[in-house]
C-alpha positions in Angstrom: -11.0 80.0 31.9 -7.3 80.1 30.9 -6.7 76.6 32.4 -9.5 75.2 30.2 -7.9 76.8 27.1 -4.5 75.2 28.1 -6.1 71.8 28.5 -8.0 72.2 25.2 -4.7 73.1 23.4 -2.9 70.2 24.9 -5.7 67.9 23.8 -5.5 69.3 20.2 -1.7 68.8 20.2 -2.1 65.3 21.4 -4.6 64.4 18.7 -2.3 65.9 16.1 0.7 63.9 17.3 -1.4 60.7 17.5 -2.7 61.3 13.9 0.8 61.9 12.6 2.0 58.7 14.3 -0.8 56.7 12.7 0.1 58.1 9.3 3.8 57.2 9.8 2.8 53.7 11.0 0.5 53.1 8.0 3.2 54.2 5.6 5.8 52.0 7.2 3.5 48.9 7.1 2.9 49.6 3.4 6.6 49.7 2.7 7.1 46.5 4.6 4.4 44.4 2.9 4.4 46.2 -0.5 8.0 47.0 -1.3 8.8 49.3 -4.2 9.7 47.2 -7.3 12.9 48.1 -9.0 13.2 48.7 -12.7 14.2 45.1 -13.4 11.0 43.8 -11.8 8.6 46.5 -12.9 7.0 44.4 -15.6 5.3 41.4 -14.0 4.8 38.6 -16.6 2.8 36.2 -14.5 0.7 36.1 -11.3 2.5 33.1 -9.8 5.5 33.0 -7.5 7.8 33.2 -10.5 6.9 36.5 -12.2 10.2 37.7 -13.7 12.9 36.2 -16.0 15.5 36.6 -13.3 13.5 34.5 -10.8 12.9 31.8 -13.4 16.6 31.7 -14.4 17.6 31.5 -10.7 15.5 28.3 -10.3 16.6 26.7 -13.5 20.3 27.4 -13.5 21.4 24.9 -10.7 20.4 22.0 -13.0 22.3 23.5 -15.9 25.3 24.3 -13.7 25.5 20.6 -12.7 25.4 19.5 -16.3 28.1 21.9 -17.5 30.4 21.0 -14.5 30.0 17.2 -15.2 30.6 17.7 -19.0 33.0 20.6 -19.0 30.9 22.9 -21.1 30.8 26.8 -21.4 27.6 28.8 -21.4 27.3 31.6 -24.0 23.7 32.8 -23.6 20.7 32.3 -21.2 17.1 33.2 -22.1 13.8 32.8 -20.2 10.4 33.0 -21.8 6.9 32.6 -20.2 4.8 30.1 -22.1 1.0 30.7 -21.8 -0.4 27.2 -22.0 -3.3 26.0 -19.9 -0.9 26.2 -17.0 1.8 28.9 -17.6 5.4 27.8 -17.3 8.8 29.4 -17.8 11.1 28.0 -20.5 14.8 28.6 -19.8 17.1 27.9 -22.8 20.9 27.9 -22.4 23.3 27.8 -25.3 26.7 26.3 -25.1 30.0 27.2 -26.7 30.9 24.7 -29.4 33.8 22.4 -28.8 35.6 19.7 -30.7 33.7 16.5 -30.3 35.2 14.0 -27.9 32.1 12.2 -26.7 28.3 12.1 -26.7 27.7 15.2 -24.5 30.3 17.2 -26.3 27.8 17.4 -29.2 25.0 19.0 -27.2 24.3 22.5 -28.2 22.5 23.6 -25.1 20.2 22.8 -22.2 16.6 23.6 -21.5 14.6 23.8 -18.3 10.9 24.3 -17.9 9.5 25.5 -14.6 5.8 25.9 -13.5 5.1 29.6 -12.9 2.6 29.0 -10.1 4.5 26.4 -8.1 8.2 26.9 -9.0 8.5 23.2 -9.6 10.6 21.8 -12.5 8.3 20.5 -15.3 11.1 18.9 -17.4 14.7 19.5 -18.3 17.5 18.1 -20.5 20.2 18.7 -23.1 19.5 19.7 -26.7 21.4 18.5 -29.7 21.6 19.9 -33.3 23.1 17.0 -35.1 23.7 18.7 -38.4 24.3 22.4 -39.3 21.4 22.5 -41.7 19.0 21.2 -39.1 18.6 24.8 -37.7 17.6 26.3 -41.1 14.5 28.1 -42.0 12.6 24.9 -42.6 12.4 24.3 -38.8 8.9 25.6 -37.9 8.5 24.4 -34.3 10.7 25.1 -31.3 12.1 22.5 -28.9 9.6 23.3 -26.2 6.7 22.9 -28.6 8.1 19.6 -29.7 8.3 18.5 -26.1 4.7 19.6 -25.5 3.6 17.3 -28.3 5.7 14.4 -27.1 4.8 14.4 -23.4 1.1 13.3 -23.7 2.1 10.4 -26.0 4.8 9.2 -23.5 2.3 9.6 -20.6 -0.2 7.4 -22.4 2.4 4.6 -22.7 3.5 5.1 -19.1 -0.1 4.8 -17.8 -0.7 1.6 -19.9 2.5 0.0 -18.7 2.7 1.3 -15.1 5.8 3.4 -15.6 6.8 6.7 -14.0 7.9 9.6 -16.1 10.8 11.7 -14.8 11.5 15.3 -15.5 14.5 14.4 -17.7 13.8 15.0 -21.4 16.4 14.9 -24.1 15.8 16.7 -27.5 17.7 16.3 -30.7 17.2 18.1 -34.0 18.5 16.4 -37.1 17.9 16.1 -40.8 16.2 13.0 -42.1 17.4 11.2 -45.2 15.2 13.4 -47.3 16.7 16.6 -45.7 13.6 17.3 -43.7 14.3 18.6 -40.1 13.2 16.2 -37.4 12.9 16.5 -33.7 13.5 13.4 -31.6 12.2 13.8 -28.0 13.3 11.2 -25.4 11.1 11.2 -22.3 12.9 9.3 -19.5 11.3 6.8 -17.1 12.2 5.9 -13.6 14.0 2.4 -13.4 11.8 -0.6 -12.7 12.7 -1.6 -9.1 12.8 -5.3 -8.2 11.6 -6.2 -11.6 11.8 -9.5 -13.4 14.7 -9.4 -15.8 12.7 -11.5 -18.2 10.1 -8.7 -18.3 10.7 -6.3 -21.2 9.6 -3.3 -19.2 12.7 -3.8 -17.0 14.8 -2.8 -19.9 12.7 0.2 -21.2 14.3 3.5 -20.0 12.5 6.1 -22.1 9.9 6.8 -24.7 10.9 8.3 -28.0 8.7 10.6 -30.2 9.9 11.8 -33.6 8.2 15.0 -34.9 8.7 16.6 -38.3 10.0 20.1 -37.5 8.6 21.6 -40.7 5.0 20.5 -40.4 4.6 19.6 -36.7 3.4 16.1 -37.6 4.4 13.0 -35.7 6.6 10.7 -37.7 6.9 7.8 -35.2 6.9 6.9 -31.5 8.0 3.9 -29.6 9.5 2.7 -26.3 13.3 2.9 -26.1 15.5 0.6 -24.1 18.4 -1.9 -23.9 17.6 -5.4 -24.9 
């Protein structure tokens, strides 16, 4: 009878040990596949691969770093914002320190990069110019990314009709028109025409320009841009 009790106790102890092992294993697997988020990542802003501002900036900054290295610019601020359009994307805006103008890119005030939140792919990127101090005043009602959103479909229509390929490179410039109204000029770049006939005008077209009133969001003009 005592031997049966000993065996019974051993069985109970074995079951307890096995149960404890299962609990530890389950908890370990949970930690491995569901790591604790730190305070910086506690607020998830999207359901895609890029769900925090830090992740978006990490993807966008190599493009900006290349630009500032080539043009000897200094970054002052970096901001990332999630835009909830039909397909969410991150908008990274970088501001530059002002310098005495020596050339075209010395006049750029910053750089912007947009990244799809679900695929981590670059949507578009390019420098930003504010060509006059008053062009940033309270009359400017739309942001640069909104101006680009308006311009892209117009450029895409032209590209489709003329068999051109749009690149991710987009340049934006905010200036004042002759009547002191703020105006966004968005240049959507095309891939070069390869093996094209030099007599074909499309060979010389390198971008499509859309001008948008920054105070009313209305399109002022749009046309192909190139070297003739």
